[in-house]
KEKE-3310 file (N, C-alpha, C; in steps of 0.2 Angstrom, whole numbers, plus 5000, padded with zeros to 4 digits):
npx = (5042:5032:5015:5006:4990:4974:4957:4939:4921:4905:4889:4872:4860:4852:4852:4851:4854:4852:4860:4875:4888:4904:4919:4936:4941:4947:4953:4955:4943:4946:4948:4941:4925:4915:4909:4892:4884:4888:4879:4871:4861:4860:4855:4855:4858:4863:4857:4848:4847:4839:4831:4843:4850:4842:4842:4837:4831:4829:4828:4823:4825:4823:4815:4823:4835:4839:4849:4855:4845:4844:4855:4867:4882:4895:4904:4919:4936:4952:4966:4979:4991:4999:5003:5007:4997:4990:4985:4980:4973:4976:4972:4982:4982:4982:4976:4984:4987:4993:4998:4999:5008:5006:5014:5027:5031:5031:5028:5019:5016:5003:4996:4981:4982:4987:5001:5014:5025:5038:5038:5045:5052:5046:5053:5057:5046:5038:5033:5021:5009:4994:4999:5010:5014:5001:4989:4987:4987:4983:4987:4974:4978:4988:4994:5000:5007:5012:5011:5011:5004:5007:5002:5009:5015:5027:5043:5039:5027:5012:5012:5010:5017:5023:5027:5036:5031:5038:5039:5049:5051:5053:5059:5055:5044:5038:5023:5013:5015:5016:5004:4995:5001:4999:4998:4986:4972:4976:4971:4972:4968:4969:4962:4957:4945:4931:4932:4945:4954:4965:4960:4962:4961:4961:4966:4961:4970:4967:4966:4954:4948:4955:4948:4938:4945:4948:4961:4969:4976:4972:4959:4951:4944:4954:4957:4966:4978:4989:5001:5000:4994:4980:4965:4956:4941:4940:4933:4938:4949:4960:4968:4958:4943:4932:4926:4927:4929:4932:4940:4942:4942:4939:4935:4924:4915:4900:4891:4885:4893:4892:4900:4906:4910:4918:4918:4926:4917:4916:4912:4899:4893:4897:4900:4893:4895:4888:4898:4900:4905:4913:4906:4902:4905:4903:4911:4920:4908:4896:4892:4887:4869:4864:4855:4857:4859:4870:4878:4882:4872:4875:4872:4871:4872:4881:4884:4900:4904:4899:4904:4916:4922:4932:4940:4932:4921:4913:4901:4890:4878:4879:4887:4902:4908:4922:4923:4932:4932:4920:4921:4916:4909:4900:4886:4879:4865:4863:4854:4849:4849:4858:4854:4853:4850:4844:4856:4866:4875:4889:4898:4901:4912:4920:4932:4939:4946:4942:4950:4954:4945:4942:4937:4940:4946:4940:4927:4926:4928:4942:4947:4955:4962:4965:4972:4984:4987:4989:4977:4969:4965:4976:4976:4980:4989:4986:4991:4978:4972:4956:4945:4930:4915:4903:4890:4881)
npy = (5077:5063:5059:5047:5041:5036:5031:5034:5037:5035:5039:5036:5031:5017:5001:4988:4973:4961:4953:4942:4940:4934:4941:4939:4938:4953:4958:4970:4970:4957:4945:4944:4948:4945:4959:4965:4971:4987:5001:5017:5018:5008:5002:4992:4981:4990:4996:5008:5017:5022:5037:5049:5046:5036:5020:5008:4993:4991:4999:4996:5002:5016:5032:5044:5053:5066:5079:5082:5074:5071:5073:5069:5061:5066:5058:5050:5056:5052:5057:5055:5042:5025:5024:5018:5010:5022:5030:5040:5057:5074:5091:5106:5124:5130:5122:5111:5093:5083:5067:5050:5035:5019:5007:5011:5022:5034:5052:5062:5076:5082:5090:5099:5098:5086:5084:5076:5076:5070:5073:5068:5053:5045:5045:5030:5022:5006:4995:4983:4970:4977:4989:5004:5019:5029:5039:5057:5074:5092:5106:5117:5130:5132:5142:5150:5142:5131:5117:5099:5083:5066:5049:5033:5016:5011:5002:4996:5001:5011:5028:5046:5059:5076:5088:5103:5111:5118:5117:5108:5095:5098:5100:5088:5080:5068:5067:5058:5042:5024:5019:5005:4992:4980:4966:4967:4979:4993:5006:5023:5035:5052:5068:5085:5092:5103:5110:5113:5104:5090:5074:5056:5040:5023:5006:4990:4980:4967:4962:4960:4964:4976:4986:4990:4994:5007:5012:5009:5014:5008:5004:5015:5032:5046:5063:5078:5091:5101:5098:5086:5084:5079:5086:5100:5097:5084:5068:5059:5065:5061:5056:5050:5050:5043:5026:5007:5003:4994:4995:5009:5019:5030:5047:5061:5077:5085:5100:5105:5102:5089:5073:5059:5042:5029:5011:4995:4980:4963:4949:4951:4965:4980:4997:5014:5027:5039:5050:5054:5063:5053:5041:5024:5012:4999:4987:4973:4968:4971:4969:4979:4983:4982:4987:4988:4993:5006:5005:5012:5012:5009:5021:5016:5001:4988:4973:4966:4962:4971:4983:4985:4998:5012:5027:5042:5056:5072:5080:5092:5089:5075:5060:5052:5037:5027:5010:4995:4980:4980:4988:5000:5017:5024:5034:5043:5051:5064:5072:5088:5085:5074:5062:5048:5046:5035:5025:5026:5016:5019:5017:5004:4991:4996:5002:4995:4991:5004:5017:5030:5045:5062:5078:5091:5108:5114:5109:5096:5078:5069:5053:5038:5023:5006:4994:4988:4983:4970:4963:4966:4967:4972:4984:4991:5005:5007:5010:5023:5040:5047:5059:5066:5074:5080:5084:5084)
npz = (5119:5115:5117:5126:5127:5132:5126:5123:5118:5108:5098:5091:5078:5069:5060:5048:5039:5025:5017:5019:5015:5018:5025:5027:5044:5050:5038:5025:5017:5011:4999:4983:4977:4963:4955:4952:4937:4932:4939:4941:4950:4959:4974:4982:4996:5006:5022:5030:5046:5061:5067:5073:5088:5092:5100:5100:5091:5073:5057:5041:5024:5025:5023:5013:5022:5019:5011:4994:4985:4972:4965:4952:4950:4939:4926:4931:4929:4925:4934:4939:4936:4939:4952:4969:4979:4984:4999:5007:5005:5006:5006:5001:5004:4992:4982:4978:4982:4995:4995:5001:5000:5004:5004:4998:5006:5002:5001:4991:4981:4972:4958:4953:4939:4937:4939:4947:4961:4971:4987:4999:5006:5019:5035:5045:5042:5043:5033:5031:5030:5034:5037:5036:5027:5031:5035:5031:5035:5034:5042:5048:5050:5041:5033:5042:5051:5044:5046:5043:5045:5048:5048:5053:5052:5062:5067:5080:5083:5080:5074:5076:5067:5066:5054:5047:5032:5019:5005:5006:5019:5036:5053:5060:5071:5083:5088:5094:5100:5102:5099:5096:5085:5071:5061:5055:5055:5058:5058:5055:5049:5047:5051:5052:5062:5062:5073:5074:5079:5079:5073:5074:5068:5075:5075:5082:5080:5079:5091:5100:5113:5116:5110:5119:5130:5139:5143:5133:5117:5106:5094:5093:5092:5091:5098:5097:5101:5091:5095:5100:5112:5123:5118:5123:5132:5130:5133:5143:5149:5142:5126:5120:5111:5106:5108:5107:5094:5079:5067:5061:5046:5039:5040:5042:5041:5041:5035:5046:5056:5061:5064:5056:5053:5044:5046:5047:5048:5054:5049:5045:5046:5039:5043:5044:5056:5066:5075:5092:5106:5118:5117:5116:5104:5103:5098:5104:5107:5101:5084:5070:5072:5088:5098:5112:5129:5133:5122:5106:5091:5073:5060:5047:5038:5029:5019:5020:5007:4999:5003:5013:5019:5016:5014:5017:5013:5013:5003:4995:5002:5005:5011:5005:5002:5000:4993:4996:4995:4990:4978:4973:4974:4987:4988:5001:5006:5018:5031:5040:5053:5054:5050:5039:5022:5008:5002:4987:4975:4965:4950:4951:4951:4941:4942:4951:4967:4979:4989:4995:4998:4995:4998:4986:4985:4974:4973:4968:4970:4975:4972:4976:4969:4975:4970:4969:4981:4985:4987:4976:4959:4948:4935:4919:4922:4935:4952:4953:4953:4953:4947:4953:4949:4959:4955:4939)
capx = (5040:5026:5010:5002:4984:4969:4950:4933:4915:4901:4882:4868:4855:4851:4852:4851:4856:4850:4866:4880:4894:4909:4925:4940:4942:4953:4955:4952:4940:4950:4944:4937:4919:4914:4904:4887:4885:4888:4873:4872:4855:4861:4854:4854:4863:4864:4851:4848:4845:4833:4833:4849:4849:4838:4846:4834:4827:4832:4823:4826:4822:4821:4815:4829:4835:4840:4854:4852:4844:4844:4862:4870:4889:4898:4909:4926:4942:4959:4970:4986:4991:5005:5004:5007:4993:4989:4981:4976:4974:4974:4974:4985:4977:4982:4973:4988:4986:4998:4996:5003:5008:5007:5020:5033:5032:5032:5024:5018:5012:4999:4992:4975:4983:4990:5008:5016:5032:5040:5041:5050:5051:5045:5058:5054:5040:5039:5027:5019:5002:4989:5003:5014:5012:4994:4985:4990:4982:4986:4985:4969:4982:4994:4996:5005:5012:5015:5012:5008:5004:5007:5001:5012:5017:5035:5045:5036:5020:5009:5013:5009:5022:5022:5032:5035:5032:5039:5042:5052:5049:5058:5057:5051:5042:5034:5018:5010:5018:5013:4998:4996:5002:4998:4997:4979:4968:4980:4967:4977:4965:4970:4958:4956:4938:4929:4934:4952:4958:4966:4957:4965:4957:4966:4963:4962:4976:4965:4966:4947:4947:4958:4943:4934:4950:4949:4968:4973:4975:4969:4951:4948:4945:4958:4957:4972:4981:4994:5007:4999:4991:4973:4961:4951:4934:4940:4928:4941:4955:4965:4967:4952:4937:4927:4930:4923:4929:4936:4945:4939:4947:4936:4932:4921:4911:4895:4891:4883:4898:4891:4905:4904:4916:4917:4921:4926:4915:4920:4909:4892:4890:4901:4896:4894:4893:4888:4903:4899:4909:4913:4902:4905:4902:4901:4915:4918:4902:4891:4893:4880:4864:4863:4850:4859:4860:4877:4882:4879:4871:4877:4868:4870:4876:4882:4888:4907:4905:4897:4907:4923:4923:4938:4940:4925:4921:4906:4900:4884:4873:4880:4893:4904:4912:4925:4923:4937:4930:4914:4923:4911:4909:4894:4884:4874:4862:4862:4850:4852:4850:4863:4850:4855:4845:4845:4863:4867:4881:4891:4904:4902:4917:4923:4939:4942:4945:4943:4953:4953:4941:4943:4934:4945:4944:4936:4921:4927:4931:4947:4946:4961:4961:4970:4972:4990:4988:4989:4970:4965:4968:4979:4974:4985:4989:4985:4985:4976:4968:4951:4942:4923:4912:4897:4884:4883)
capy = (5070:5060:5057:5040:5042:5031:5030:5037:5034:5038:5038:5036:5028:5010:4998:4981:4971:4954:4949:4941:4938:4934:4944:4936:4942:4958:4960:4976:4967:4952:4940:4948:4946:4948:4964:4965:4976:4994:5005:5022:5018:5002:5004:4985:4979:4995:4997:5014:5016:5026:5044:5050:5045:5030:5015:5001:4992:4992:5001:4996:5005:5022:5037:5048:5058:5073:5080:5083:5067:5070:5074:5063:5063:5065:5052:5051:5057:5050:5063:5052:5034:5022:5025:5012:5010:5029:5028:5046:5063:5080:5097:5112:5129:5132:5117:5105:5089:5078:5060:5045:5029:5015:5003:5014:5027:5041:5057:5065:5082:5081:5096:5098:5096:5079:5084:5073:5077:5067:5077:5064:5046:5046:5041:5026:5018:4999:4993:4976:4969:4983:4994:5007:5026:5029:5046:5063:5080:5098:5111:5122:5136:5131:5149:5153:5137:5126:5110:5094:5077:5059:5043:5028:5011:5010:4995:4994:5004:5016:5035:5052:5064:5082:5091:5109:5109:5124:5114:5102:5093:5099:5100:5082:5079:5063:5070:5053:5036:5019:5017:4998:4990:4973:4964:4970:4984:4999:5012:5027:5041:5059:5074:5091:5094:5110:5113:5115:5099:5084:5067:5051:5033:5018:4999:4986:4975:4960:4960:4963:4967:4982:4992:4992:4996:5015:5014:5008:5018:5004:5003:5022:5039:5051:5070:5081:5097:5101:5096:5079:5083:5079:5092:5103:5095:5077:5065:5056:5068:5058:5057:5046:5054:5038:5019:5002:5003:4988:4998:5015:5021:5036:5052:5067:5081:5089:5107:5107:5099:5082:5069:5053:5037:5022:5006:4988:4975:4957:4944:4953:4971:4986:5003:5021:5029:5046:5050:5059:5063:5049:5036:5017:5010:4992:4982:4967:4966:4971:4971:4981:4985:4978:4989:4986:4999:5008:5005:5016:5008:5013:5024:5012:4995:4985:4967:4967:4961:4977:4989:4986:5005:5015:5034:5046:5063:5075:5086:5093:5086:5068:5057:5048:5032:5022:5003:4991:4974:4982:4991:5005:5023:5025:5041:5043:5058:5066:5078:5093:5082:5069:5056:5046:5043:5029:5025:5023:5013:5022:5015:4997:4986:4999:5004:4990:4993:5011:5017:5036:5050:5068:5084:5096:5115:5116:5106:5089:5073:5065:5046:5034:5015:5002:4988:4985:4982:4963:4960:4968:4964:4978:4985:4995:5012:5007:5013:5030:5045:5049:5065:5065:5080:5077:5085:5085)
capz = (5120:5112:5122:5126:5131:5129:5125:5123:5116:5103:5098:5086:5074:5069:5054:5047:5032:5024:5014:5024:5012:5023:5024:5032:5049:5050:5031:5022:5011:5008:4994:4979:4975:4956:4956:4947:4932:4935:4938:4946:4954:4963:4981:4986:5001:5012:5026:5034:5052:5064:5068:5077:5095:5093:5102:5099:5085:5066:5052:5034:5018:5028:5019:5013:5027:5017:5006:4987:4983:4964:4962:4949:4949:4932:4925:4933:4924:4928:4935:4939:4935:4941:4959:4973:4985:4987:5005:5009:5001:5010:5001:5003:5003:4985:4978:4977:4987:4998:4994:5004:4997:5010:5003:4997:5011:4998:5002:4985:4980:4966:4957:4950:4932:4937:4940:4953:4963:4977:4993:5003:5008:5026:5039:5050:5041:5042:5029:5031:5031:5032:5040:5032:5028:5031:5035:5031:5036:5033:5047:5046:5051:5037:5031:5047:5054:5039:5048:5040:5049:5045:5053:5050:5056:5063:5069:5086:5085:5075:5077:5072:5066:5063:5050:5044:5025:5015:4999:5009:5025:5041:5060:5062:5079:5085:5093:5098:5098:5107:5096:5095:5078:5070:5053:5052:5059:5061:5058:5051:5046:5050:5048:5056:5063:5062:5080:5074:5082:5075:5075:5072:5070:5077:5075:5088:5078:5079:5099:5101:5119:5116:5109:5125:5136:5139:5144:5127:5111:5100:5093:5096:5088:5096:5097:5100:5099:5086:5099:5102:5119:5123:5116:5128:5132:5129:5139:5149:5150:5138:5119:5117:5110:5106:5109:5105:5087:5076:5062:5057:5041:5036:5045:5039:5045:5037:5035:5052:5061:5063:5063:5053:5052:5041:5050:5045:5052:5054:5044:5043:5045:5039:5046:5045:5062:5069:5080:5097:5112:5124:5116:5115:5098:5104:5096:5100:5110:5096:5077:5068:5077:5094:5103:5119:5133:5134:5115:5100:5085:5067:5055:5041:5038:5023:5020:5018:5000:4996:5005:5016:5017:5019:5014:5018:5012:5013:4998:4992:5005:5005:5012:4999:5005:4995:4995:4994:4992:4986:4972:4971:4978:4989:4990:5006:5008:5025:5032:5045:5060:5054:5048:5033:5017:5005:4998:4980:4973:4959:4947:4953:4947:4935:4944:4956:4974:4980:4995:4998:4995:4998:4995:4984:4986:4968:4974:4965:4974:4972:4974:4974:4969:4979:4966:4970:4988:4987:4987:4971:4952:4945:4928:4916:4924:4942:4955:4950:4957:4949:4949:4952:4950:4963:4951:4932)
cpx = (5033:5021:5007:4996:4979:4961:4945:4927:4911:4894:4879:4863:4855:4851:4853:4852:4854:4856:4871:4886:4900:4916:4930:4942:4948:4955:4952:4949:4943:4945:4939:4931:4917:4908:4898:4888:4884:4881:4873:4865:4855:4860:4853:4860:4863:4857:4852:4845:4840:4836:4839:4846:4845:4843:4844:4831:4831:4826:4826:4822:4819:4820:4821:4830:4837:4846:4851:4851:4844:4850:4865:4877:4891:4902:4916:4931:4948:4963:4978:4986:4998:5007:5004:5003:4992:4983:4977:4978:4972:4977:4977:4981:4977:4979:4977:4986:4992:4995:5001:5003:5010:5013:5027:5036:5033:5027:5024:5015:5009:4995:4986:4976:4986:4997:5010:5024:5033:5042:5046:5048:5051:5049:5054:5048:5042:5033:5026:5012:4998:4993:5007:5013:5005:4991:4990:4985:4986:4983:4980:4973:4988:4997:5001:5010:5015:5016:5008:5009:5004:5006:5005:5014:5025:5036:5041:5029:5018:5010:5011:5014:5020:5028:5030:5036:5033:5043:5046:5050:5055:5055:5052:5050:5037:5029:5014:5013:5014:5006:4999:4997:5001:4998:4991:4977:4973:4977:4971:4974:4967:4965:4957:4948:4937:4930:4942:4957:4959:4963:4961:4961:4963:4962:4964:4967:4974:4964:4959:4946:4950:4953:4939:4938:4951:4957:4972:4971:4972:4962:4948:4948:4949:4957:4962:4973:4986:5000:5006:4996:4983:4969:4957:4944:4934:4936:4932:4948:4961:4965:4961:4946:4931:4930:4925:4923:4934:4942:4942:4945:4944:4933:4930:4916:4906:4895:4889:4887:4897:4897:4903:4911:4913:4921:4920:4922:4919:4917:4902:4891:4896:4897:4898:4891:4893:4892:4901:4903:4908:4909:4906:4901:4902:4906:4919:4911:4896:4894:4887:4876:4863:4857:4851:4861:4868:4881:4878:4878:4873:4871:4866:4874:4876:4885:4895:4908:4903:4900:4915:4925:4929:4937:4932:4926:4914:4906:4893:4878:4873:4887:4895:4909:4915:4925:4929:4935:4924:4915:4918:4912:4902:4892:4878:4871:4862:4858:4853:4853:4855:4860:4852:4849:4847:4851:4862:4874:4883:4898:4906:4906:4921:4930:4942:4941:4947:4945:4952:4948:4941:4940:4939:4942:4939:4929:4921:4929:4936:4947:4952:4959:4966:4970:4979:4992:4988:4982:4966:4968:4970:4977:4980:4984:4988:4991:4984:4972:4963:4948:4934:4920:4905:4891:4886:4880)
cpy = (5069:5058:5050:5041:5037:5032:5035:5034:5038:5036:5037:5031:5020:5007:4991:4979:4963:4950:4948:4938:4939:4937:4941:4940:4947:4960:4966:4974:4962:4947:4944:4944:4949:4952:4963:4971:4983:4997:5011:5023:5012:5004:4997:4985:4984:4996:5003:5013:5021:5033:5044:5050:5039:5024:5008:5000:4993:4994:5000:5000:5012:5027:5041:5053:5065:5073:5081:5077:5066:5071:5068:5065:5062:5059:5054:5052:5055:5056:5060:5045:5032:5024:5018:5012:5017:5028:5034:5052:5069:5086:5103:5118:5131:5127:5111:5100:5085:5071:5055:5039:5024:5011:5006:5019:5034:5046:5061:5071:5081:5088:5095:5097:5089:5079:5081:5074:5073:5072:5074:5057:5047:5042:5037:5022:5011:4996:4986:4975:4975:4989:4998:5015:5027:5036:5052:5069:5086:5103:5116:5129:5136:5137:5152:5148:5132:5119:5105:5088:5071:5054:5037:5022:5011:5003:4992:4996:5008:5023:5040:5057:5070:5085:5099:5108:5116:5121:5108:5101:5095:5099:5094:5081:5074:5066:5064:5046:5031:5017:5009:4996:4983:4972:4967:4975:4989:5005:5016:5033:5047:5064:5079:5092:5101:5114:5115:5110:5093:5078:5062:5044:5028:5011:4995:4980:4968:4957:4963:4966:4974:4988:4994:4994:5003:5017:5012:5013:5015:5004:5010:5027:5043:5058:5074:5088:5096:5098:5089:5078:5082:5086:5094:5100:5087:5073:5062:5059:5065:5060:5054:5051:5049:5031:5014:5001:4997:4991:5003:5017:5027:5041:5058:5070:5084:5096:5110:5105:5092:5078:5062:5048:5031:5017:4999:4984:4968:4953:4947:4960:4976:4992:5010:5023:5037:5046:5056:5058:5057:5043:5029:5014:5002:4986:4980:4964:4966:4973:4973:4983:4980:4980:4988:4993:5000:5007:5009:5012:5013:5016:5020:5006:4992:4978:4969:4966:4967:4983:4987:4993:5008:5023:5036:5053:5066:5080:5086:5088:5078:5066:5052:5043:5027:5015:4999:4985:4975:4985:4996:5012:5024:5032:5040:5049:5058:5072:5083:5090:5076:5062:5055:5044:5037:5029:5023:5021:5016:5018:5008:4993:4989:5001:5000:4993:5001:5012:5024:5040:5056:5074:5089:5103:5117:5113:5099:5085:5070:5058:5042:5026:5012:4995:4984:4984:4974:4959:4962:4965:4970:4978:4990:5002:5012:5007:5020:5034:5047:5055:5065:5072:5078:5079:5086:5091)
cpz = (5117:5118:5121:5130:5128:5131:5126:5120:5111:5103:5091:5084:5074:5061:5053:5040:5031:5021:5019:5021:5017:5021:5029:5037:5049:5043:5029:5016:5007:5004:4990:4977:4968:4957:4951:4942:4934:4934:4943:4950:4959:4971:4985:4991:5007:5015:5030:5041:5054:5065:5073:5084:5097:5095:5102:5092:5078:5061:5045:5029:5021:5022:5019:5018:5025:5012:4999:4984:4976:4961:4959:4947:4941:4932:4927:4928:4928:4928:4935:4939:4938:4948:4963:4979:4988:4993:5007:5005:5006:5006:5005:5001:4995:4980:4977:4983:4989:4998:4997:5000:5003:5009:5003:5002:5008:5000:4995:4985:4973:4965:4953:4942:4932:4937:4947:4954:4970:4982:4997:5004:5016:5030:5044:5049:5040:5039:5029:5033:5029:5035:5034:5033:5026:5030:5034:5032:5036:5038:5045:5047:5047:5035:5036:5050:5050:5041:5044:5045:5046:5050:5049:5055:5056:5065:5075:5087:5079:5078:5073:5072:5063:5060:5049:5037:5022:5008:5000:5016:5030:5048:5062:5069:5079:5090:5097:5095:5103:5104:5094:5087:5077:5063:5050:5057:5062:5060:5053:5048:5050:5047:5054:5056:5062:5068:5080:5077:5078:5077:5071:5073:5071:5077:5081:5086:5078:5087:5101:5107:5120:5115:5114:5131:5135:5140:5138:5121:5105:5100:5095:5090:5093:5094:5101:5097:5094:5089:5101:5109:5118:5122:5122:5127:5130:5135:5145:5151:5147:5131:5116:5117:5110:5107:5106:5097:5085:5072:5058:5052:5037:5041:5041:5043:5039:5038:5042:5058:5064:5060:5061:5052:5049:5045:5047:5050:5051:5048:5041:5041:5045:5041:5044:5052:5063:5075:5085:5103:5117:5123:5114:5109:5097:5102:5102:5103:5105:5089:5073:5073:5082:5098:5110:5123:5133:5127:5110:5094:5079:5064:5050:5041:5031:5024:5018:5010:4996:4998:5007:5015:5020:5019:5014:5017:5012:5008:4996:4995:5006:5008:5006:5002:5000:4998:4992:4991:4988:4979:4969:4976:4980:4991:4995:5008:5015:5026:5038:5051:5060:5052:5041:5028:5014:5001:4991:4978:4966:4957:4949:4949:4942:4936:4949:4963:4975:4988:4998:4994:4999:4994:4993:4985:4980:4968:4971:4971:4971:4976:4971:4974:4973:4976:4967:4977:4990:4987:4981:4964:4948:4938:4926:4919:4932:4946:4952:4955:4952:4952:4948:4953:4953:4959:4944:4930)
residu = (MET:ALA:ASN:ARG:HIS:GLY:VAL:ALA:ALA:ALA:LEU:LEU:GLY:ALA:ALA:LEU:LEU:THR:ALA:THR:ALA:ALA:CYS:ALA:PRO:GLY:GLU:GLU:GLY:GLY:GLY:ARG:THR:PRO:PRO:PRO:PRO:PRO:THR:ALA:SER:ASP:VAL:THR:GLY:ALA:THR:THR:GLY:ALA:THR:PRO:GLY:ALA:ALA:THR:GLY:ALA:THR:SER:GLY:ALA:THR:PRO:GLY:GLY:GLY:GLU:THR:ASN:VAL:THR:PRO:GLY:ARG:PRO:ARG:THR:LEU:VAL:THR:ASP:LEU:ALA:VAL:PRO:TRP:ALA:ILE:ALA:PHE:LEU:PRO:GLY:GLY:ASP:ALA:LEU:VAL:THR:GLU:ARG:GLU:SER:ALA:ARG:LEU:LEU:ARG:VAL:THR:PRO:ARG:GLY:GLU:VAL:ARG:GLU:VAL:ALA:VAL:ILE:GLU:GLY:VAL:SER:ALA:SER:GLY:GLU:GLY:GLY:LEU:LEU:GLY:VAL:ALA:VAL:SER:PRO:ARG:TYR:ALA:SER:ASP:HIS:PHE:VAL:PHE:VAL:TYR:PHE:THR:ALA:GLU:LYS:ASP:ASN:ARG:ILE:VAL:ARG:TYR:ARG:TYR:ASP:GLY:ARG:LEU:SER:ASP:ARG:ARG:VAL:ILE:VAL:ASP:GLY:ILE:PRO:LYS:GLY:ALA:ILE:HIS:ASN:GLY:GLY:ARG:LEU:ALA:PHE:GLY:PRO:ASP:GLY:TYR:LEU:TYR:ALA:SER:THR:GLY:GLU:THR:GLY:GLU:ARG:GLY:MET:ALA:GLN:ASP:ARG:ASN:SER:LEU:GLY:GLY:LYS:ILE:LEU:ARG:MET:THR:ALA:ASP:GLY:ARG:PRO:ALA:PRO:GLY:ASN:PRO:PHE:GLY:THR:LEU:VAL:TRP:THR:TYR:GLY:HIS:ARG:ASN:VAL:GLN:GLY:LEU:ALA:TRP:ASP:ASP:ARG:GLY:HIS:MET:TYR:ALA:THR:GLU:PHE:GLY:GLN:ASN:THR:TYR:ASP:GLU:ILE:ASN:LEU:ILE:GLU:LYS:GLY:ARG:ASN:TYR:GLY:TRP:PRO:GLU:VAL:GLU:GLY:VAL:GLY:GLY:ARG:PRO:GLY:TYR:THR:ASP:PRO:LEU:LEU:THR:TRP:SER:PRO:ALA:GLU:ALA:SER:PRO:SER:GLY:LEU:ALA:TYR:ALA:ARG:GLY:ALA:LEU:TRP:ALA:ALA:ALA:LEU:ARG:GLY:GLU:ARG:LEU:TRP:ARG:VAL:PRO:VAL:ASP:ALA:SER:GLY:ARG:VAL:GLY:ARG:PRO:ALA:ALA:LEU:TYR:THR:GLY:GLU:TYR:GLY:ARG:LEU:ARG:ALA:VAL:ALA:ALA:ALA:PRO:ASP:GLY:THR:LEU:TRP:VAL:SER:THR:SER:ASN:ARG:ASP:GLY:ARG:GLY:SER:PRO:ARG:LYS:GLY:ASP:ASP:ARG:ILE:LEU:VAL:VAL:ARG:PRO:SER:SER)
# end
């Protein structure tokens, strides 16, 4: 039986921004904005927050919080072309990756040499709007259990399904269903944390009050066992780890176990948040920094025109956030306490909308484009997976 459980909350720093380019409510960066000329030193737009734990005020132009601040990524190389909205990337122990396509519901296996093989078309996917085949995760105990997990939009809900994968998928089991679905804000990211438990991000489907309702699975970050049960230590005895989210689409952990998430704002502030057990991240009562008791402020904010952040990864002392409307890869240094430094925008406008970013076993980053999602301008060969080496 699948589990239906609801809600939790989160914590952290502060931030503020000056630009206010509007993104249509609920859209994944809807409406293309012509990007500025590409530059690897572009730090405009993003504003960093206060020291972790600070709940009031906003600090702009903060001193870099840490990480390898002088690391310069190499030029990306194209690994794979002609995909259709590659939404998520998760690596198998041998270095191959499983990649989801949102619209087609295909689960692909991609090698580091760029070879692509269709594993399956996932059963029960109902792709429309921002829904479809979304997240994928590989069990940290894959060598013994061979489990892979997918998050997708079905006819009446969003759900998480577990498979056994031995060259083909078998033993299908729905472990969580009843996650609210909508034309917008379906969340969908899956990732295993360093604690060995599976985390999932869900959206509030445009029903704003859902994010504050701890009895709803919408607008949350969930934490669960491989069977879909609430993980030990969850703050409310349910699947909910944190709440007050609008639409989280990126999850990552640094080397010290700090958890981070990217989140779509509405018209003014997109966010990176430090995620901590049981915290309330404010939506819809607060967008961006509010400094209000009971709500956790973000580490970092951008205008939607510069971000609309989706996938998130950690590598070489920094967070790497893929921007949809912003059409760039953001590098955000972080220090040992989880404090962020000054972001740098990379490859602005060069590859169009960027959706997924994942840290590969060989130390590179795999980044997918999303130019065929109905909001981009497809180029010859789109969509593609790019390989970025974080240091030159």
